[in-house]
C-alpha positions as CSV (number, residue, x, y, z in Angstrom):
1,M,-61.6,140.7,121.3
2,K,-58.8,138.4,122.0
3,V,-55.3,140.1,121.9
4,L,-52.1,138.4,122.1
5,V,-49.1,140.4,123.2
6,V,-45.5,139.5,122.3
7,S,-42.7,141.1,124.3
8,F,-40.1,140.7,126.8
9,D,-40.9,143.9,128.7
10,K,-43.0,143.1,131.7
11,S,-43.8,146.8,132.4
12,L,-45.0,147.2,128.8
13,I,-47.1,144.1,129.0
14,K,-48.5,145.4,132.4
15,G,-49.4,148.9,130.9
16,I,-51.1,147.2,127.7
17,K,-53.2,145.1,130.0
18,E,-54.4,148.0,131.9
19,A,-55.1,150.1,128.7
20,L,-57.0,147.0,127.2
21,K,-58.7,145.8,130.5
22,D,-62.0,145.3,128.5
23,Y,-60.2,142.7,126.2
24,E,-58.9,139.2,126.8
25,I,-55.1,139.4,127.0
26,I,-52.7,136.7,126.3
27,D,-48.8,137.6,126.8
28,V,-45.9,135.6,125.6
29,K,-42.1,136.5,125.2
30,N,-41.6,135.7,121.5
31,G,-43.1,134.1,118.3
32,E,-41.8,130.7,119.2
33,E,-43.7,130.6,122.4
34,A,-46.9,131.9,120.8
35,I,-46.8,129.2,118.3
36,N,-46.0,126.4,120.8
37,T,-48.4,127.5,123.5
38,V,-51.3,129.5,122.0
39,S,-53.7,127.3,120.5
40,T,-56.8,129.4,120.3
41,Y,-57.7,132.0,117.7
42,V,-56.7,135.5,118.4
43,D,-58.2,138.8,116.7
44,A,-54.9,140.9,117.0
45,I,-51.5,140.5,117.9
46,V,-49.3,143.4,119.4
47,Y,-45.7,142.8,118.8
48,D,-42.9,144.5,120.5
49,A,-40.2,144.7,117.8
50,I,-37.1,145.8,119.8
51,S,-34.7,143.2,118.3
52,G,-34.8,144.8,114.8
53,S,-34.3,142.4,111.9
54,I,-34.9,139.4,114.3
55,S,-38.2,140.7,115.1
56,E,-39.1,140.8,111.2
57,E,-38.3,137.2,110.9
58,D,-40.1,136.2,114.1
59,I,-43.3,138.1,112.8
60,N,-43.2,136.3,109.4
61,N,-42.7,132.9,111.2
62,M,-45.8,133.5,113.3
63,Y,-47.9,134.5,110.3
64,Q,-46.8,131.5,108.1
65,K,-47.3,129.1,110.8
66,R,-50.3,130.1,112.8
67,F,-51.7,133.5,113.0
68,K,-52.6,134.3,109.4
69,D,-55.9,136.1,110.0
70,A,-55.0,138.2,112.8
71,K,-54.2,142.0,112.7
72,Y,-50.6,142.9,113.7
73,I,-49.7,145.9,115.7
74,V,-46.0,146.5,115.5
75,L,-44.4,148.6,118.0
76,V,-41.0,149.9,116.8
77,D,-38.4,152.1,118.4
78,E,-36.0,154.5,116.8
79,L,-33.1,152.6,118.4
80,F,-34.1,149.3,116.7
81,P,-35.3,150.1,113.1
82,V,-37.5,147.6,111.5
83,D,-38.3,147.6,107.7
84,M,-42.1,147.1,107.5
85,N,-41.4,145.9,103.7
86,N,-39.8,142.9,105.0
87,I,-42.8,141.8,107.0
88,I,-45.1,139.7,104.9
89,V,-48.1,140.3,106.9
90,K,-51.2,141.7,105.1
91,K,-52.9,143.3,107.9
92,K,-50.2,145.4,109.7
93,V,-49.9,148.7,111.5
94,K,-46.8,150.4,112.7
95,L,-46.9,152.2,116.0
96,P,-44.1,154.2,117.9
97,R,-43.3,152.2,121.0
98,E,-43.4,155.3,123.3
99,E,-47.0,155.8,122.1
100,A,-48.2,152.3,122.7
101,L,-50.0,152.7,126.0
102,S,-51.9,155.9,124.7
103,R,-52.8,154.7,121.2
104,I,-53.0,151.0,121.4
105,K,-56.8,150.9,121.7
106,E,-57.2,153.2,118.8
107,A,-54.9,151.1,116.7
108,L,-56.7,147.9,117.3
109,L,-60.1,149.4,116.4
110,E,-58.8,151.0,113.1
111,E,-58.8,148.8,110.1
112,P,-55.6,149.2,108.3
113,K,-56.2,150.5,104.6
114,E,-54.5,149.7,101.5
115,E,-53.0,153.3,100.7
116,E,-51.9,153.5,104.5
117,L,-49.3,150.8,104.2
118,P,-47.0,152.7,101.8
119,T,-46.9,155.7,104.0
120,A,-44.9,154.1,106.8
121,L,-41.8,153.9,104.2
122,P,-40.6,157.5,104.6
123,E,-40.6,157.1,108.3
124,I,-38.4,154.0,108.1
125,E,-35.9,156.1,105.6
126,L,-35.7,158.9,108.3
127,V,-34.7,156.4,111.0
128,S,-31.8,154.9,109.1
129,P,-29.4,157.9,109.0
130,P,-28.8,158.2,112.9
131,L,-27.6,154.6,113.0
132,P,-23.8,155.5,113.3
133,Q,-24.6,157.9,116.3
134,I,-26.4,154.9,117.9
135,E,-23.3,152.8,117.9
136,T,-20.9,155.4,119.3
137,G,-23.5,156.5,121.9
138,Y,-24.3,153.0,123.0
139,T,-20.8,151.6,123.5
140,E,-19.5,153.5,126.5
141,T,-15.8,152.1,126.4
142,P,-12.3,153.6,126.5
143,P,-10.8,154.3,123.0
144,Y,-9.4,151.3,121.5
145,E,-5.5,150.8,122.0
146,E,-3.4,148.5,120.0
147,G,-3.1,145.2,121.7
148,R,-6.5,145.5,123.6
149,R,-8.6,142.4,122.7
150,K,-12.2,142.9,121.6
151,V,-15.4,141.6,122.9
152,L,-18.9,141.5,121.0
153,V,-22.1,141.3,123.1
154,V,-25.2,140.2,121.1
155,S,-28.2,141.1,123.0
156,F,-31.1,143.5,123.2
157,D,-31.3,143.3,127.0
158,S,-29.6,146.4,127.9
159,T,-29.3,145.6,131.6
160,L,-27.2,142.4,130.7
161,T,-25.1,144.5,128.3
162,D,-24.3,147.2,130.9
163,T,-23.4,144.5,133.5
164,I,-20.8,143.0,131.1
165,K,-19.5,146.5,130.1
166,A,-19.2,147.4,133.6
167,T,-17.2,144.2,134.3
168,L,-15.0,143.9,131.2
169,G,-15.0,147.4,129.9
170,T,-11.8,148.6,131.7
171,D,-9.6,146.1,130.5
172,Y,-11.1,145.1,126.9
173,D,-12.8,146.8,124.0
174,I,-16.6,146.1,124.2
175,T,-18.9,146.3,121.3
176,S,-22.6,145.7,121.5
177,V,-25.3,144.9,118.8
178,K,-29.0,143.9,118.9
179,N,-29.6,142.0,115.7
180,V,-28.1,139.2,113.6
181,K,-27.2,141.5,110.6
182,E,-25.0,143.8,112.9
183,A,-23.5,140.7,114.7
184,M,-22.4,139.1,111.5
185,E,-20.4,142.4,110.5
186,K,-19.0,143.1,113.9
187,A,-18.0,139.5,114.8
188,R,-15.3,139.3,112.2
189,E,-13.3,141.9,114.4
190,A,-14.0,140.3,117.8
191,D,-11.9,137.8,119.8
192,V,-14.7,136.8,122.1
193,I,-18.4,136.9,121.2
194,I,-21.1,136.8,124.1
195,F,-24.3,135.7,122.6
196,D,-27.6,136.2,124.5
197,T,-29.9,133.2,123.2
198,I,-33.0,134.5,125.1
199,S,-35.0,134.6,121.6
200,G,-34.7,130.8,121.6
201,V,-35.0,129.3,117.9
202,I,-34.3,132.6,116.4
203,A,-30.9,132.8,118.3
204,Q,-30.1,129.2,117.3
205,K,-30.8,129.9,113.6
206,A,-28.5,133.1,113.9
207,L,-25.6,130.9,115.4
208,M,-26.1,128.2,112.6
209,E,-25.6,131.0,110.1
210,M,-22.6,132.2,111.9
211,S,-21.2,128.7,111.8
212,Q,-21.4,128.3,108.2
213,S,-18.8,131.2,107.8
214,E,-15.2,129.8,107.8
215,E,-14.0,133.0,109.5
216,L,-16.7,133.3,112.3
217,S,-17.0,129.5,113.0
218,Q,-13.3,129.9,114.4
219,K,-14.3,132.6,116.9
220,Q,-14.6,132.1,120.8
221,Y,-18.4,132.0,121.7
222,I,-20.0,132.2,125.2
223,L,-23.7,131.4,124.9
224,L,-26.1,132.7,127.5
225,I,-29.0,130.1,127.8
226,D,-32.5,131.1,129.0
227,E,-34.1,128.5,131.2
228,L,-37.5,129.0,129.4
229,F,-36.3,129.2,125.9
230,T,-33.4,126.8,125.6
231,I,-31.5,125.8,122.4
232,D,-29.9,122.7,121.1
233,V,-26.3,123.8,121.9
234,D,-24.7,120.5,120.7
235,S,-26.4,120.8,117.1
236,I,-24.6,124.1,116.6
237,P,-21.3,123.3,114.7
238,L,-19.1,125.8,116.6
239,P,-15.8,124.3,117.8
240,Y,-15.1,126.9,120.4
241,K,-18.3,127.4,122.3
242,Y,-19.1,127.6,125.9
243,S,-22.8,127.7,127.4
244,F,-23.9,129.4,130.7
245,S,-27.3,130.1,132.3
246,R,-27.9,133.8,131.5
247,E,-29.4,134.5,135.2
248,A,-27.8,132.0,137.4
249,Q,-24.3,131.9,135.8
250,L,-23.8,135.2,134.3
251,G,-20.7,135.8,136.7
252,R,-19.1,132.5,135.6
253,A,-19.8,133.5,132.0
254,I,-18.0,136.7,132.4
255,E,-15.1,135.2,134.2
256,K,-14.8,132.6,131.2
257,A,-14.8,135.4,128.8
258,R,-12.0,137.1,130.8
259,E,-10.1,133.7,130.8
260,L,-10.5,133.4,127.2
261,L,-9.3,137.0,126.4
262,K,-6.1,136.4,128.4
263,A,-5.2,133.1,126.6
264,P,-3.9,133.4,123.0
265,P,-6.4,133.0,120.2
266,P,-6.9,129.3,119.1
267,I,-4.8,128.3,116.1
268,E,-6.9,126.8,113.2
269,A,-5.7,123.3,112.4
270,K,-4.2,123.2,109.0
271,P,-4.7,120.2,106.8
272,A,-1.8,117.7,106.9
273,V,0.3,117.7,103.6
274,E,0.2,114.4,102.0
275,E,3.5,112.6,101.6
276,S,4.4,111.5,98.2
277,P,4.7,107.6,98.1
278,P,8.1,106.2,97.9
279,P,9.3,105.3,94.4
280,P,8.8,101.6,93.3
281,Q,11.7,99.4,93.9
282,E,13.3,97.8,90.9
283,V,12.1,94.3,90.0
284,S,14.6,91.6,89.5
285,E,15.8,90.3,86.3
286,E,14.4,86.9,87.3
287,V,10.8,88.3,87.9
288,L,11.1,90.1,84.4
289,G,12.1,86.8,82.7
290,L,9.1,85.0,84.2
291,L,6.9,87.7,83.0
292,D,8.2,87.4,79.4
293,E,7.8,83.8,79.3
294,L,4.2,84.2,80.6
295,F,3.3,86.8,77.9
296,K,5.0,84.5,75.4
297,E,2.9,81.7,76.1
298,Q,-0.2,83.8,76.3
299,K,0.5,85.3,73.0
300,E,0.9,81.7,71.4
301,E,-2.5,80.7,72.8
302,I,-4.4,83.8,71.6
303,P,-5.1,83.7,67.8
304,L,-4.3,87.0,66.2
305,E,-7.2,86.7,63.5
306,P,-10.6,86.1,64.7
307,T,-12.7,83.3,63.2
308,F,-16.1,83.7,62.2
309,E,-18.7,80.9,61.8
310,K,-20.7,80.8,58.6
311,A,-24.4,81.7,58.8
312,E,-27.0,79.3,57.3
313,E,-28.6,82.3,55.3
314,T,-26.6,84.8,53.4
315,P,-27.2,88.3,54.5
316,P,-28.9,90.7,52.0
317,K,-26.4,92.7,50.0
318,S,-25.9,96.3,51.3
319,E,-24.9,99.3,49.3
320,K,-21.9,100.0,51.6
321,P,-19.3,97.2,51.8
322,L,-18.8,95.7,55.2
323,L,-15.6,96.2,57.2
324,E,-12.9,93.5,56.8
325,P,-11.8,91.9,60.1
326,T,-8.4,93.0,61.1
327,A,-5.8,91.4,63.2
328,I,-5.5,92.4,66.8
329,D,-2.5,94.1,68.0
330,L,-1.5,93.1,71.5
331,S,1.8,94.6,71.6
332,H,0.5,97.8,73.4
333,L,-1.5,95.7,75.9
334,E,1.6,93.7,76.6
335,K,3.8,96.6,77.1
336,T,1.1,98.3,79.5
337,L,0.8,95.2,81.5
338,K,4.6,94.7,82.0
339,E,4.9,98.3,83.3
340,H,2.1,98.1,85.6
341,I,3.2,94.9,87.1
342,K,6.8,96.0,87.2
343,E,5.5,99.0,89.5
344,V,3.5,96.6,91.6
345,L,5.7,93.7,92.1
346,S,8.6,95.2,93.7
347,Q,11.2,93.1,95.8
348,K,9.7,94.4,99.0
349,V,6.2,93.2,98.1
350,L,7.5,89.8,97.3
351,E,9.3,89.4,100.5
352,E,6.2,90.6,102.5
353,A,4.2,87.9,100.8
354,F,6.7,85.1,101.3
355,K,7.0,86.0,105.1
356,D,3.2,85.9,105.4
357,A,3.0,82.6,103.7
358,L,5.8,81.2,106.0
359,Q,4.1,82.5,109.1
360,E,0.6,81.0,108.0
361,L,2.2,77.6,107.3
362,S,4.1,77.8,110.7
363,M,0.7,78.5,112.4
364,V,-1.1,75.6,110.5
365,S,1.8,73.2,111.7
366,S,1.6,74.4,115.3
367,L,-2.3,73.9,115.2
368,E,-1.9,70.4,113.8
369,K,0.6,69.5,116.6
370,V,-1.6,70.9,119.4
371,L,-4.6,69.0,118.2
372,K,-2.7,65.8,118.1
373,E,-1.5,66.2,121.6
374,E,-5.0,67.0,122.8
375,I,-6.6,64.0,121.0
376,N,-4.0,61.6,122.5
377,R,-4.4,63.2,126.0
378,Q,-8.2,62.7,125.8
379,L,-7.9,59.0,124.6
380,S,-5.4,58.2,127.4
381,L,-8.3,59.2,130.1
382,I,-10.7,56.7,128.5
383,D,-10.8,53.3,130.2
384,V,-11.3,51.2,127.1
385,A,-11.1,47.8,128.9
386,S,-13.9,48.6,131.4
387,I,-16.1,49.9,128.5
388,I,-15.6,46.7,126.6
389,R,-16.3,44.5,129.8
390,E,-19.5,46.4,130.4
391,E,-20.7,46.2,126.9
392,A,-19.9,42.2,126.6
393,S,-21.8,41.7,130.0
394,K,-24.9,43.5,128.7
395,A,-24.8,41.5,125.4
396,L,-24.3,38.2,127.6
397,R,-27.3,39.0,129.8
398,E,-29.5,39.6,126.8
399,R,-28.5,36.3,125.2
400,L,-29.2,34.3,128.3
401,K,-32.6,35.9,128.7
402,E,-33.5,34.8,125.2
403,L,-32.2,31.1,125.8
404,I,-34.2,30.8,129.1
405,T,-37.4,32.2,127.4
């Protein structure tokens, strides 16, 4: 039997390999790595679901893209609740994480029954009430004081979280979460968010979701990047983001967080208020007189009554009388055009157009003068007399050859 183990916990992987030493074991860190690197068929998948709702999404992604026929053993911890109803896998077994090494072989050999799947639901309900105690017990920080700035750490790596708390916890209020749902809720209160992206594409998806929120997108983000599961930081539309290596540059990341917490929060840029356009200048009486004459001429040229050519054949009589042609009233059109042109043609506009025309005319005159001077200069350089002598001598030689021959 070929078994795929998905976990970040190296000691757990080592224990499972010893418990299943008769089986062929492949181990990866998350579902993304499994999809990209494991090309062979596997009989079963042992998934260490210590990242809560993120694990649910990761398992569903593995099932939909690659491992549909495998049996899934989901290792759960009371600290990181997983809703088995959110996992779309058909053949799935829930196994407490602390019993994984002792019962893993038994869970692999047993086939999940239809009636066994609903029995896991009451266990999930029993896990949910202690959630408030998890938050208060896990965050070992001094009580919040007015004026103390807040830091949110999003990571399921307890060692990483403890390091950040030990460094920043004395000066700032530190809160830690281990899944995206809690991160979305707690991030609204935080001044700086330290986001561990060790889950790769899942972390990038969560950050993209947070960037869609108008409130969360304006927060300060420090992204801890894993070398094996890098993410495309540039594609995440967060205006205030800083990325560091989670192993080699953790100290620098913490110092950057301290620097951001000491500085005032960024001010959101407000859209500029559009200034109302200046009122149109009055059009001179001369322009209005010209417009009146123009409309008078146009009115005389346009016939008020349309003419119709007679058809050769008379149309058949209809029961309803045809509509009689009516005269076209252009008074409203004339009035509208006058008002519009009056708004457009201001004294300033005419002056600008006149200046442009004069400038263009001046440029044409200058260009013509320069061209004339250049042509005269080039002609003065040509030795016309020598050219005439050379051409005449050629013609004379040709004529003498003809006479001789």
